[in-house]
Phi, psi and omega in degrees: 000135182276161183239132175241139175249126186233122172269159187059044192271000188265348179211168172058223184296322176300313173297328178295314178304314185290321179292319180294318186289318176296319174301327179276003175095012178271143162291152187231147171243120188257133182233128179195182180268336189264105184298322186288320174296320175301312179298316178300310181297312177303315178297321176295320177291322179289318184293322185280324187243357181069022183257160174285130182231107182251163185231150169229114171285116185200136177257110184286003168276000181239156176293321184297314185289323178291322176294331178291322181282321179300319182300319178295322180290336180269005181283109180284337175290329181230073186294149172264129185264334179215129179248132168246106174273094187249339188303135175182170184203164177239152178257142176271125177127157184270169178307135183078352169270342177270131180306138181299328177299325181283324177298316183290331176292322177296313181299321184293321179284314190280331186243305183294315183293320179297320178297306186291323177284324172300313182300314181298314180292316187292325179297318174294313179304320174303320179299324183274345180075026174193163181145169182214144175225126179247120175252115184279118182251226180188155171303340177299346177295340191254000179228156183285103180223050172064206186297323182300308184289330177293319182292324181286331173296318175299320182297318178301305182296322179296310188295323183284329177291317176301319180296326176290313178305325182262010187311328185259008184265348185097353180266128182256136173234140178214136173267127182261120181243076177288164169268222181288124180236134178293094175218186178283353190307298187294322179303312183301324179277008183062036183255143176268147178265000191291335184274000179254129181296149183302327179296345180275349183279139180245161176265130185301319181293323179289324172304310180298318179300318180289324177299319182288328174295316181290326174295318180298329180280349180089016180285147173262347175225125180240120169249104199267054170188134181300332179295317180284331174297320181294311181300319178293323176300317179294318182303317182296327180280326185283154177305142187298322179294332176285320172299323181293314180295324182291323183290332178291342183289349175269009177053232187267023183258123178248139172296148176193000000 
């Protein structure tokens, strides 16, 4: 039986990945900061689907948290076959309104943790000649949206570059770029959803279904909804200044 490790696994897209993968018969390793929520989620997945569900309590904004997950990914006796780097958050406020410590914490989670965990997983997977890695980014990667968008743009570029470098090894890498998804993400960031039209919201379970289909097809970039594919197509054709002004109309609200 294969094993999947999911970061940010207690809510939203991460929890949806855990549910889908457990339902498909994969053992799961759930990573998050809240031990009690992890335990409840792991117990539910084990009881409902009969899979092994273990937990790692880790804050990926710290070296200790990253190292704990790196160690598990490097365990050759109990290999991880699929890594989902989903942990992430948004800061409320525009550039220079957010404390520098919070900006650096975001970069630690979105960039350094993704780099280190991807590398730890890919090294082990390359030895076995198989494996998959999904790095959750955002459609915000394609529009000028401050540190959040910049960090997600890094995730996309890094993932696609690594996918090319590992193209003949049997290791598949894909950047997942959802739009607005109904999760705890925006509430935790203190952001209001009122300025976002209802048609722009996506369901986390459907996002995961589309992502796994795209991974199976060998895609290195997944934008899991026709509406957002169309919007990104228009954004690529529009002048960059116009895209920047349009994106600012959402104020402090970032898609995820």
